[in-house]
C-alpha positions as a Markdown table, in Angstrom:
| # | Residue | x | y | z |
|---|---|---|---|---|
| 1 | Met | 0.0 | 0.0 | 0.0 |
| 2 | Asp | 1.3 | 3.5 | -0.9 |
| 3 | Val | 2.1 | 5.8 | 2.0 |
| 4 | Pro | -0.2 | 8.8 | 1.8 |
| 5 | Leu | 1.6 | 11.9 | 0.6 |
| 6 | Glu | 0.6 | 13.8 | 3.7 |
| 7 | Thr | 2.2 | 11.1 | 5.9 |
| 8 | Leu | 5.3 | 10.9 | 3.8 |
| 9 | Val | 5.8 | 14.7 | 3.8 |
| 10 | Gln | 5.2 | 14.9 | 7.6 |
| 11 | Ala | 7.7 | 12.2 | 8.2 |
| 12 | Ala | 10.3 | 14.0 | 6.0 |
| 13 | Leu | 9.7 | 17.2 | 7.9 |
| 14 | Asp | 10.0 | 15.4 | 11.3 |
| 15 | Glu | 13.3 | 13.8 | 10.1 |
| 16 | Asp | 14.8 | 17.2 | 9.1 |
| 17 | Ile | 13.5 | 19.4 | 11.9 |
| 18 | Gly | 13.9 | 17.1 | 14.8 |
| 19 | Arg | 12.9 | 18.8 | 18.1 |
| 20 | Gly | 13.1 | 22.3 | 16.4 |
| 21 | Asp | 14.8 | 24.5 | 13.9 |
| 22 | Ile | 17.1 | 26.2 | 16.4 |
| 23 | Thr | 18.8 | 28.5 | 13.8 |
| 24 | Thr | 15.5 | 29.9 | 12.5 |
| 25 | Glu | 14.0 | 30.3 | 16.0 |
| 26 | Ala | 17.1 | 32.2 | 17.1 |
| 27 | Thr | 17.3 | 34.6 | 14.1 |
| 28 | Val | 13.8 | 35.1 | 12.7 |
| 29 | Pro | 11.0 | 37.0 | 14.6 |
| 30 | Pro | 7.9 | 34.9 | 15.3 |
| 31 | Asp | 5.6 | 37.3 | 13.4 |
| 32 | Ser | 7.9 | 37.7 | 10.4 |
| 33 | Arg | 6.3 | 37.1 | 7.0 |
| 34 | Cys | 7.9 | 36.7 | 3.5 |
| 35 | Arg | 7.3 | 36.1 | -0.1 |
| 36 | Ala | 9.1 | 33.0 | -1.5 |
| 37 | Arg | 10.0 | 32.2 | -5.1 |
| 38 | Leu | 11.2 | 28.9 | -6.5 |
| 39 | Val | 13.5 | 29.7 | -9.5 |
| 40 | Ala | 14.9 | 27.2 | -12.0 |
| 41 | Lys | 18.7 | 27.3 | -12.6 |
| 42 | Gln | 18.9 | 24.9 | -15.5 |
| 43 | Asp | 16.7 | 23.4 | -18.3 |
| 44 | Gly | 14.5 | 20.7 | -17.2 |
| 45 | Val | 11.0 | 19.1 | -16.7 |
| 46 | Leu | 9.1 | 19.6 | -13.5 |
| 47 | Ser | 7.8 | 17.0 | -11.1 |
| 48 | Gly | 7.0 | 16.8 | -7.4 |
| 49 | Leu | 5.3 | 20.2 | -7.0 |
| 50 | Glu | 2.5 | 18.8 | -4.9 |
| 51 | Ala | 4.9 | 17.5 | -2.3 |
| 52 | Phe | 6.9 | 20.8 | -2.5 |
| 53 | His | 3.8 | 22.9 | -1.7 |
| 54 | Leu | 2.6 | 20.4 | 0.9 |
| 55 | Ala | 5.8 | 20.7 | 2.9 |
| 56 | Phe | 5.1 | 24.4 | 3.4 |
| 57 | Ser | 1.4 | 24.2 | 4.0 |
| 58 | Thr | 1.9 | 21.5 | 6.6 |
| 59 | Leu | 3.9 | 23.9 | 8.7 |
| 60 | Asp | 1.9 | 27.0 | 7.7 |
| 61 | Pro | -1.8 | 26.5 | 6.9 |
| 62 | Glu | -1.9 | 30.2 | 6.1 |
| 63 | Ile | 0.2 | 30.1 | 3.0 |
| 64 | Ser | -1.4 | 32.5 | 0.5 |
| 65 | Asp | -1.1 | 34.1 | -2.9 |
| 66 | Arg | 0.2 | 30.8 | -4.4 |
| 67 | Glu | 1.1 | 30.6 | -8.0 |
| 68 | Ser | 2.7 | 27.6 | -9.5 |
| 69 | Arg | 3.8 | 25.8 | -12.7 |
| 70 | Cys | 2.6 | 22.3 | -13.3 |
| 71 | Asp | 4.2 | 18.9 | -13.2 |
| 72 | Gly | 5.4 | 18.0 | -16.7 |
| 73 | Asp | 6.1 | 21.7 | -17.6 |
| 74 | Arg | 9.5 | 22.5 | -19.1 |
| 75 | Val | 11.6 | 25.2 | -17.5 |
| 76 | Gln | 14.7 | 27.2 | -18.4 |
| 77 | Pro | 17.2 | 29.0 | -16.2 |
| 78 | Gly | 15.6 | 32.0 | -14.5 |
| 79 | Asp | 12.0 | 30.8 | -14.8 |
| 80 | Cys | 9.8 | 31.2 | -11.8 |
| 81 | Val | 8.5 | 27.8 | -10.9 |
| 82 | Ala | 6.3 | 28.8 | -7.9 |
| 83 | Gln | 5.8 | 31.7 | -5.6 |
| 84 | Phe | 3.7 | 32.2 | -2.4 |
| 85 | Arg | 3.5 | 34.1 | 0.9 |
| 86 | Gly | 3.7 | 32.8 | 4.4 |
| 87 | His | 5.3 | 32.9 | 7.8 |
| 88 | Thr | 9.0 | 33.1 | 7.4 |
| 89 | Arg | 9.9 | 30.7 | 10.2 |
| 90 | Ala | 7.7 | 28.0 | 8.6 |
| 91 | Ile | 9.0 | 28.6 | 5.1 |
| 92 | Leu | 12.7 | 28.4 | 6.2 |
| 93 | Ser | 12.0 | 25.2 | 8.3 |
| 94 | Ala | 10.3 | 23.4 | 5.4 |
| 95 | Glu | 12.6 | 24.7 | 2.7 |
| 96 | Arg | 15.1 | 21.7 | 2.5 |
| 97 | Thr | 12.4 | 19.0 | 2.7 |
| 98 | Ala | 10.4 | 20.8 | 0.0 |
| 99 | Met | 13.4 | 21.2 | -2.2 |
| 100 | Asn | 14.5 | 17.6 | -1.7 |
| 101 | Phe | 11.2 | 16.4 | -3.1 |
| 102 | Val | 11.0 | 18.8 | -6.1 |
| 103 | Gln | 14.6 | 18.8 | -7.1 |
| 104 | His | 14.9 | 15.0 | -7.0 |
| 105 | Leu | 11.6 | 14.3 | -8.8 |
| 106 | Ser | 12.2 | 17.0 | -11.4 |
| 107 | Gly | 15.6 | 15.4 | -12.0 |
| 108 | Val | 13.9 | 12.1 | -12.7 |
| 109 | Ala | 11.5 | 13.7 | -15.1 |
| 110 | Thr | 14.3 | 15.6 | -16.8 |
| 111 | Leu | 16.5 | 12.5 | -17.3 |
| 112 | Thr | 13.5 | 10.6 | -18.6 |
| 113 | Ala | 12.8 | 13.4 | -21.1 |
| 114 | Lys | 16.3 | 13.1 | -22.4 |
| 115 | Phe | 15.9 | 9.3 | -23.0 |
| 116 | Val | 12.6 | 9.8 | -24.7 |
| 117 | Ala | 14.0 | 12.6 | -27.0 |
| 118 | Ala | 16.8 | 10.2 | -28.0 |
| 119 | Leu | 14.2 | 7.8 | -29.5 |
| 120 | Glu | 12.3 | 10.5 | -31.5 |
| 121 | Gly | 10.7 | 8.9 | -34.6 |
| 122 | Leu | 11.1 | 5.3 | -33.4 |
| 123 | Glu | 8.3 | 3.0 | -32.3 |
| 124 | Cys | 9.9 | 2.2 | -28.9 |
| 125 | Arg | 9.1 | 3.2 | -25.4 |
| 126 | Ile | 11.2 | 4.1 | -22.4 |
| 127 | Cys | 10.1 | 2.5 | -19.2 |
| 128 | Cys | 11.1 | 2.8 | -15.6 |
| 129 | Thr | 11.7 | -0.2 | -13.2 |
| 130 | Arg | 11.3 | -1.1 | -9.5 |
| 131 | Lys | 14.7 | 0.3 | -8.8 |
| 132 | Thr | 13.2 | 3.2 | -6.8 |
| 133 | Thr | 13.8 | 4.9 | -3.5 |
| 134 | Pro | 12.0 | 3.1 | -0.7 |
| 135 | Leu | 8.6 | 4.7 | -0.1 |
| 136 | Leu | 9.0 | 7.2 | -3.0 |
| 137 | Arg | 8.0 | 4.8 | -5.8 |
| 138 | Ala | 4.7 | 6.4 | -6.6 |
| 139 | Leu | 6.3 | 9.8 | -6.8 |
| 140 | Glu | 9.2 | 8.6 | -8.9 |
| 141 | Lys | 7.1 | 6.6 | -11.3 |
| 142 | Ala | 4.8 | 9.7 | -11.7 |
| 143 | Ala | 8.0 | 11.7 | -12.5 |
| 144 | Val | 8.9 | 9.3 | -15.2 |
| 145 | Val | 5.5 | 9.8 | -16.8 |
| 146 | His | 5.9 | 13.6 | -16.4 |
| 147 | Gly | 9.1 | 13.2 | -18.5 |
| 148 | Gly | 7.3 | 11.4 | -21.2 |
| 149 | Gly | 8.2 | 7.8 | -20.2 |
| 150 | Ser | 6.1 | 4.8 | -19.5 |
| 151 | Arg | 5.4 | 2.8 | -16.4 |
| 152 | His | 6.6 | -0.7 | -15.9 |
| 153 | Arg | 4.8 | -3.0 | -13.4 |
| 154 | Tyr | 4.3 | -1.0 | -10.2 |
| 155 | Asn | 5.1 | -3.8 | -7.7 |
| 156 | Leu | 5.3 | -7.6 | -7.4 |
| 157 | Glu | 1.5 | -8.0 | -7.5 |
| 158 | Asp | 1.2 | -6.0 | -10.7 |
| 159 | Gly | 2.4 | -8.5 | -13.2 |
| 160 | Ile | 4.4 | -11.7 | -13.9 |
| 161 | Leu | 8.1 | -11.2 | -14.7 |
| 162 | Ile | 10.2 | -14.4 | -14.5 |
| 163 | Lys | 13.8 | -13.4 | -13.8 |
| 164 | Glu | 16.9 | -15.6 | -13.9 |
| 165 | Asn | 16.5 | -16.7 | -10.2 |
| 166 | His | 12.8 | -17.6 | -10.7 |
| 167 | Ser | 13.8 | -19.9 | -13.7 |
| 168 | Thr | 16.6 | -21.5 | -11.7 |
| 169 | Ala | 14.2 | -22.2 | -8.8 |
| 170 | Ala | 11.5 | -23.6 | -11.1 |
| 171 | Gly | 13.9 | -25.8 | -13.0 |
| 172 | Gly | 14.2 | -23.8 | -16.2 |
| 173 | Ile | 12.5 | -21.2 | -18.3 |
| 174 | Arg | 10.0 | -23.5 | -19.9 |
| 175 | Pro | 8.6 | -24.9 | -16.6 |
| 176 | Ala | 8.7 | -21.4 | -15.0 |
| 177 | Ile | 6.5 | -20.1 | -17.8 |
| 178 | Ala | 4.2 | -23.1 | -17.7 |
| 179 | Gln | 3.7 | -22.7 | -13.9 |
| 180 | Ala | 3.2 | -18.9 | -14.2 |
| 181 | Arg | 0.7 | -19.4 | -17.0 |
| 182 | Arg | -1.4 | -21.7 | -14.8 |
| 183 | Arg | -1.5 | -19.0 | -12.1 |
| 184 | Ala | -2.2 | -16.1 | -14.4 |
| 185 | His | -5.7 | -15.1 | -15.4 |
| 186 | His | -6.6 | -14.7 | -19.0 |
| 187 | Leu | -5.9 | -10.9 | -19.1 |
| 188 | Met | -2.4 | -11.1 | -17.6 |
| 189 | Arg | 0.7 | -11.3 | -19.7 |
| 190 | Val | 3.7 | -13.5 | -18.7 |
| 191 | Glu | 7.2 | -12.0 | -19.2 |
| 192 | Ala | 10.4 | -14.0 | -19.1 |
| 193 | Glu | 14.0 | -12.8 | -18.8 |
| 194 | Val | 16.6 | -14.3 | -21.2 |
| 195 | Arg | 20.3 | -13.9 | -21.5 |
| 196 | Asn | 21.1 | -15.5 | -24.9 |
| 197 | Leu | 19.4 | -16.7 | -28.0 |
| 198 | Glu | 19.1 | -20.3 | -26.7 |
| 199 | Glu | 17.0 | -19.0 | -23.8 |
| 200 | Phe | 15.2 | -16.7 | -26.1 |
| 201 | Asp | 14.1 | -19.6 | -28.4 |
| 202 | Glu | 13.0 | -21.5 | -25.3 |
| 203 | Ala | 10.9 | -18.6 | -24.0 |
| 204 | Met | 9.3 | -18.1 | -27.5 |
| 205 | Ser | 8.4 | -21.8 | -27.8 |
| 206 | Ala | 7.0 | -21.8 | -24.2 |
| 207 | Gly | 4.6 | -19.1 | -25.1 |
| 208 | Ala | 6.0 | -16.0 | -23.3 |
| 209 | Asp | 4.0 | -12.9 | -24.1 |
| 210 | Val | 6.9 | -10.6 | -23.4 |
| 211 | Ile | 10.6 | -11.4 | -23.4 |
| 212 | Leu | 13.2 | -9.4 | -21.6 |
| 213 | Leu | 16.5 | -9.3 | -23.3 |
| 214 | Asp | 18.9 | -8.9 | -20.4 |
| 215 | Asn | 22.3 | -7.3 | -21.1 |
| 216 | Met | 22.4 | -8.6 | -24.7 |
| 217 | Gly | 24.7 | -7.0 | -27.3 |
| 218 | Leu | 23.2 | -5.2 | -30.3 |
| 219 | Asp | 23.7 | -8.0 | -32.7 |
| 220 | Leu | 22.0 | -10.5 | -30.4 |
| 221 | Met | 19.0 | -8.1 | -30.0 |
| 222 | Arg | 18.7 | -7.7 | -33.7 |
| 223 | Glu | 18.6 | -11.4 | -34.2 |
| 224 | Ala | 16.0 | -11.8 | -31.4 |
| 225 | Ala | 13.9 | -9.2 | -33.1 |
| 226 | Arg | 14.3 | -11.0 | -36.5 |
| 227 | Arg | 13.2 | -14.3 | -34.9 |
| 228 | Ala | 10.2 | -12.6 | -33.2 |
| 229 | Ala | 9.0 | -10.8 | -36.4 |
| 230 | Gly | 5.4 | -11.6 | -37.1 |
| 231 | Gln | 4.9 | -13.2 | -33.7 |
| 232 | Arg | 2.6 | -11.8 | -31.0 |
| 233 | Val | 5.4 | -11.1 | -28.5 |
| 234 | Leu | 6.8 | -7.9 | -27.1 |
| 235 | Leu | 10.6 | -7.5 | -26.7 |
| 236 | Glu | 12.0 | -5.5 | -23.8 |
| 237 | Ala | 15.7 | -4.6 | -23.6 |
| 238 | Ser | 17.3 | -4.1 | -20.2 |
| 239 | Gly | 20.8 | -3.3 | -19.1 |
| 240 | Asn | 23.4 | -0.8 | -20.1 |
| 241 | Ala | 20.8 | 1.5 | -21.6 |
| 242 | Thr | 22.8 | 4.8 | -21.5 |
| 243 | Leu | 21.9 | 8.0 | -23.3 |
| 244 | Glu | 24.7 | 7.3 | -25.7 |
| 245 | Arg | 23.5 | 3.9 | -26.8 |
| 246 | Val | 19.8 | 3.9 | -26.2 |
| 247 | Arg | 18.9 | 4.8 | -29.8 |
| 248 | Ala | 21.0 | 2.0 | -31.1 |
| 249 | Ile | 19.2 | -0.4 | -28.8 |
| 250 | Ala | 15.8 | 0.9 | -30.0 |
| 251 | Glu | 16.9 | 0.5 | -33.6 |
| 252 | Thr | 17.4 | -3.3 | -33.1 |
| 253 | Gly | 13.6 | -3.7 | -33.2 |
| 254 | Val | 12.8 | -4.0 | -29.5 |
| 255 | His | 9.5 | -2.5 | -28.4 |
| 256 | Leu | 10.5 | -1.4 | -24.9 |
| 257 | Ile | 13.7 | -0.3 | -23.1 |
| 258 | Ser | 13.6 | -0.4 | -19.3 |
| 259 | Val | 16.1 | 2.0 | -17.6 |
| 260 | Gly | 16.8 | 1.7 | -13.9 |
| 261 | Ala | 18.9 | 4.8 | -14.0 |
| 262 | Leu | 15.8 | 7.0 | -14.5 |
| 263 | Thr | 15.0 | 6.6 | -10.8 |
| 264 | His | 18.1 | 5.4 | -9.1 |
| 265 | Ser | 20.7 | 7.7 | -10.7 |
| 266 | Ala | 19.0 | 10.8 | -11.9 |
| 267 | Pro | 20.8 | 14.0 | -10.9 |
| 268 | Val | 18.7 | 16.6 | -9.2 |
| 269 | Leu | 17.4 | 19.6 | -11.2 |
| 270 | Asp | 19.1 | 22.7 | -9.9 |
| 271 | Met | 16.7 | 25.2 | -8.4 |
| 272 | Ser | 16.8 | 27.9 | -5.7 |
| 273 | Leu | 14.2 | 29.1 | -3.2 |
| 274 | Leu | 14.6 | 32.9 | -2.6 |
| 275 | Ile | 12.7 | 34.9 | 0.0 |
| 276 | Glu | 11.9 | 38.6 | 0.4 |
| 277 | Asn | 10.5 | 40.1 | 3.6 |
| 278 | Ala | 6.9 | 41.0 | 3.3 |
């Protein structure tokens, strides 16, 4: 079950503030108010704005005059992403938590957009994986969509994906697919991971609906796509999908490319929160 965003943001605030923001309490008068502006410092795609705003309104229910761009919007250096007014103490205490959410999630969306742009004109989709930050999966997968990517299965109950260890435990790819097929309902696809063409042929003959080509070279992927031509099977490439080689992977004829780096290695989008006394 997903953690409600309100609970997640409150826990993040509690983690950062602890028993109190002693610096802000020592330097900022209790009745001080300010106008805050979130400004982009580089090109990117926005995500995480709901969590960003919630961090401030959790500490200050009187936040007012809020204006904001939307998740999925593109920004350039100098663009105002959001602005609002509120109590200065609350805004300074919530600042880092709010920024951690919006910068990380916008970084995910921005990196995804770069991968998607690299495949322009090709019939191939960029997907995320389950390599997400614990408890941030819903936000990170949403960020991938904001960047133009596609979701993969959300969690382990969301679809059948037979990995190498499953096949080993089941006695091979063919028995693993057969056992999974017996458990699946008629609307559920069965995907199997393969590492070479011998395993690929086994998965094909066993009736896999989707075949994951794990860390295969380009020539092997082209041959797998040739063997699958005209068959009702989707091919997913996984492993070593960098920006430099992702288009070459797509050109082999695969239908999907899953990229764990979208969520586990995306650099943050650089932004600043600036305040003016009000």
